[in-house]
C-alpha positions as CSV (number, residue, x, y, z in Angstrom):
1,M,-41.2,-8.4,48.4
2,N,-43.7,-6.3,46.7
3,Y,-44.6,-7.7,43.0
4,T,-47.2,-5.4,41.9
5,G,-46.1,-3.3,38.9
6,L,-43.1,-5.0,38.1
7,L,-43.7,-4.3,34.4
8,R,-43.1,-0.4,35.0
9,E,-39.8,-0.9,36.6
10,Q,-36.4,-0.2,35.6
11,A,-33.3,-2.7,36.1
12,R,-33.0,-3.0,39.7
13,Y,-30.8,-5.0,42.5
14,Y,-32.9,-6.0,45.9
15,P,-30.5,-6.9,48.6
16,K,-31.8,-9.5,51.0
17,A,-35.1,-9.5,49.4
18,Y,-35.9,-12.7,50.9
19,N,-35.2,-13.9,54.4
20,T,-35.5,-17.7,53.5
21,P,-34.5,-18.4,49.6
22,P,-37.9,-19.9,47.8
23,L,-36.0,-23.1,47.2
24,T,-33.1,-25.2,48.4
25,M,-31.5,-28.4,47.1
26,S,-33.5,-30.6,49.2
27,D,-36.6,-29.5,47.6
28,V,-34.6,-30.0,44.3
29,E,-34.1,-33.5,45.3
30,I,-37.6,-34.3,46.4
31,Y,-39.1,-32.9,43.1
32,L,-36.8,-34.7,40.9
33,N,-37.1,-38.2,42.9
34,D,-41.1,-37.8,43.2
35,H,-41.8,-36.0,40.0
36,K,-43.4,-37.3,36.9
37,F,-40.8,-37.6,34.1
38,Y,-41.4,-34.8,31.2
39,G,-39.3,-34.8,28.4
40,G,-37.8,-31.2,28.0
41,E,-38.5,-30.0,31.4
42,L,-35.0,-30.6,32.6
43,K,-32.0,-29.3,30.4
44,V,-28.6,-30.8,31.3
45,I,-25.7,-28.7,30.1
46,S,-22.6,-30.1,29.2
47,P,-19.4,-28.3,30.9
48,E,-17.3,-29.0,27.6
49,T,-19.8,-27.9,24.7
50,Q,-22.3,-25.9,26.5
51,G,-24.8,-27.6,24.9
52,C,-27.9,-29.7,26.0
53,A,-26.7,-33.3,27.0
54,H,-28.5,-36.6,26.9
55,Y,-29.4,-38.1,30.2
56,S,-31.4,-41.4,30.9
57,H,-34.7,-41.9,32.6
58,I,-36.3,-45.0,34.1
59,N,-39.5,-46.3,32.1
60,Q,-41.8,-47.6,35.2
61,P,-45.2,-49.0,34.5
62,W,-47.4,-45.9,35.2
63,R,-45.0,-43.0,34.4
64,G,-41.4,-42.3,33.7
65,A,-39.0,-41.1,36.3
66,Y,-35.6,-39.6,36.4
67,D,-32.8,-42.2,36.8
68,P,-31.3,-40.7,40.4
69,D,-27.8,-42.4,39.6
70,C,-27.5,-40.3,36.1
71,M,-28.5,-37.3,37.9
72,E,-25.8,-37.5,40.7
73,H,-23.2,-38.5,38.1
74,L,-24.0,-35.6,35.8
75,W,-23.9,-33.1,38.7
76,S,-20.8,-34.4,40.4
77,S,-19.1,-34.3,36.8
78,G,-19.9,-30.6,36.4
79,Y,-22.7,-30.6,34.5
80,S,-25.2,-27.7,34.9
81,F,-28.9,-28.4,35.7
82,I,-31.9,-26.3,34.3
83,I,-35.7,-27.0,35.5
84,E,-38.3,-25.4,33.8
85,S,-41.2,-25.7,36.4
86,P,-43.3,-23.3,38.5
87,Y,-43.9,-26.5,40.9
88,V,-40.7,-27.3,42.3
89,S,-41.6,-25.9,45.5
90,D,-44.6,-24.4,47.0
91,A,-42.3,-21.1,47.6
92,V,-41.8,-20.8,44.1
93,K,-45.3,-21.6,42.9
94,G,-46.1,-18.8,45.4
95,I,-44.2,-16.2,43.8
96,V,-45.3,-17.3,40.2
97,R,-49.0,-16.6,41.3
98,S,-48.2,-13.1,42.8
99,I,-46.2,-12.0,39.8
100,E,-49.1,-13.2,37.9
101,A,-51.7,-11.6,40.1
102,G,-49.7,-8.4,40.8
103,N,-48.7,-7.6,36.9
104,H,-51.7,-9.2,34.8
105,S,-49.1,-11.6,33.8
106,S,-48.1,-15.2,32.7
107,C,-45.2,-16.3,34.5
108,D,-42.9,-19.4,34.5
109,A,-40.2,-20.7,36.8
110,H,-36.5,-21.7,35.6
111,V,-34.1,-23.3,38.2
112,Y,-30.7,-22.9,37.0
113,M,-28.3,-25.0,39.2
114,G,-24.3,-25.2,38.5
115,K,-20.9,-25.9,39.9
116,A,-18.5,-23.1,40.7
117,N,-16.4,-23.5,37.6
118,S,-19.3,-23.9,35.2
119,H,-20.0,-21.5,32.2
120,S,-22.3,-18.6,32.0
121,F,-24.0,-17.3,29.1
122,Q,-22.9,-14.6,27.3
123,P,-24.2,-11.2,27.6
124,H,-27.7,-11.4,26.3
125,D,-31.2,-10.0,26.6
126,D,-34.5,-11.8,26.8
127,E,-37.8,-12.1,25.2
128,S,-39.4,-11.8,28.7
129,N,-39.0,-9.5,31.8
130,N,-37.5,-11.7,34.7
131,L,-37.1,-11.4,38.1
132,I,-34.2,-13.6,39.5
133,V,-33.9,-14.7,43.3
134,Q,-30.3,-16.2,44.5
135,C,-31.2,-19.6,46.6
136,A,-27.3,-20.9,47.3
137,G,-24.0,-19.8,46.6
138,E,-22.8,-16.5,44.8
139,T,-23.3,-15.1,41.4
140,L,-21.9,-12.2,39.8
141,W,-24.5,-10.1,37.8
142,R,-23.8,-7.4,35.4
143,V,-26.6,-5.5,33.5
144,W,-26.3,-2.8,31.1
145,T,-28.9,-0.2,30.6
146,G,-27.1,1.8,28.1
147,G,-23.3,2.5,27.5
148,Y,-20.1,0.3,27.9
149,D,-19.9,0.1,31.7
150,P,-22.7,-2.1,33.7
151,S,-25.5,-0.1,35.3
152,I,-25.9,-2.9,37.9
153,D,-22.5,-4.9,38.8
154,V,-23.2,-6.9,41.7
155,V,-22.3,-10.1,43.7
156,M,-25.7,-11.9,44.6
157,S,-26.0,-13.9,47.7
158,P,-28.8,-16.4,49.0
159,G,-32.1,-14.1,49.6
160,D,-31.1,-11.4,47.1
161,A,-33.0,-10.9,44.0
162,I,-32.5,-8.8,40.8
163,Y,-35.1,-7.4,38.3
164,I,-34.3,-7.4,34.4
165,P,-36.9,-5.9,32.1
166,K,-37.3,-7.4,28.6
167,G,-34.8,-6.3,26.1
168,V,-32.0,-4.9,28.8
169,L,-28.7,-6.7,28.3
170,H,-27.1,-9.0,31.3
171,Q,-24.7,-11.5,32.2
172,A,-24.5,-14.0,35.2
173,Q,-21.2,-15.6,36.1
174,P,-21.3,-18.2,39.2
175,L,-18.6,-17.5,41.6
176,S,-19.4,-21.1,43.8
177,D,-21.5,-23.8,43.2
178,R,-25.2,-21.9,43.2
179,M,-28.6,-22.4,42.3
180,S,-31.2,-19.5,41.7
181,V,-34.6,-19.3,40.1
182,S,-35.5,-16.9,37.1
183,F,-39.5,-16.0,36.9
184,P,-39.8,-14.9,33.3
185,F,-43.0,-13.2,33.1
186,F,-44.8,-11.0,30.2
187,P,-48.5,-10.0,29.9
188,G,-51.0,-12.8,29.3
189,P,-53.0,-15.7,30.6
190,K,-51.9,-17.2,34.0
191,T,-49.6,-20.2,34.1
192,I,-50.9,-21.2,37.4
193,Q,-54.5,-22.4,37.7
194,R,-56.7,-22.1,40.5
195,D,-56.5,-25.1,42.6
196,I,-59.3,-27.6,42.5
197,R,-61.0,-28.0,46.1
198,L,-63.0,-30.9,46.3
199,D,-64.6,-29.9,49.7
200,W,-67.4,-32.8,49.7
201,L,-64.5,-35.2,49.9
202,A,-63.7,-33.6,53.3
203,N,-67.3,-34.0,54.5
204,S,-68.0,-37.4,53.2
C-alpha cells in the first residue's frame, strides 16, 4: 500500500490492501505477556457501561506486568480491549514509520479488539486522520461525507483497509470477534524515533 500523500486523500476503502494483516492475536498475547506495564496504555471497555473498567496488574521487583489471568477473564467475559502503542508488532511499527515518512506526520497505533456482540462507538468524527486495517474477523464500516446516506458502507475482512480524514463522520460495528489497528496521524514530529545501532558491540 502506498502511504505517501494520504493527507490529501478523500475517504476511501482499500479492499485486500494487505496480503498478511500486520497484527495477529498471537502478537498481542506476546506483547501483553512480555511488555512492561504502562498505566493508560491498555484500556478495557465494559460491555455493560461502555466505560473504562479497572483491571489488575502484577508488581514485580524490576517492572510491572499485565496479569494474564485477569486479561483472560475480562476477554472471555466480553470486555473490549484498546491498546495504544505503535510497538505491538514489527509490522505495525513499520506502517507507523511509513505513514510518518510519507506524510511528514506524527502517527500512533491503536489496537481495537472485541467480541462479536461488543458495542460500537456511536457515529462520530475524529481530531486526526485515520488509516484502519482489519486484522481479524469482520466489521461493518459506514462513512458519511455529506448527506444522510453513507458514502462508504462496507464489511471489512482481514487485510482490508479504510482511510478516514479528520472531521469525517464514521461508525464501526463488529460483526464477529474482531481485531483492527487504527493509525491516527496529523502533521507533527515523528512518533517512532530512529533506532539506536551500537555497531561497536557487534565488533567487540
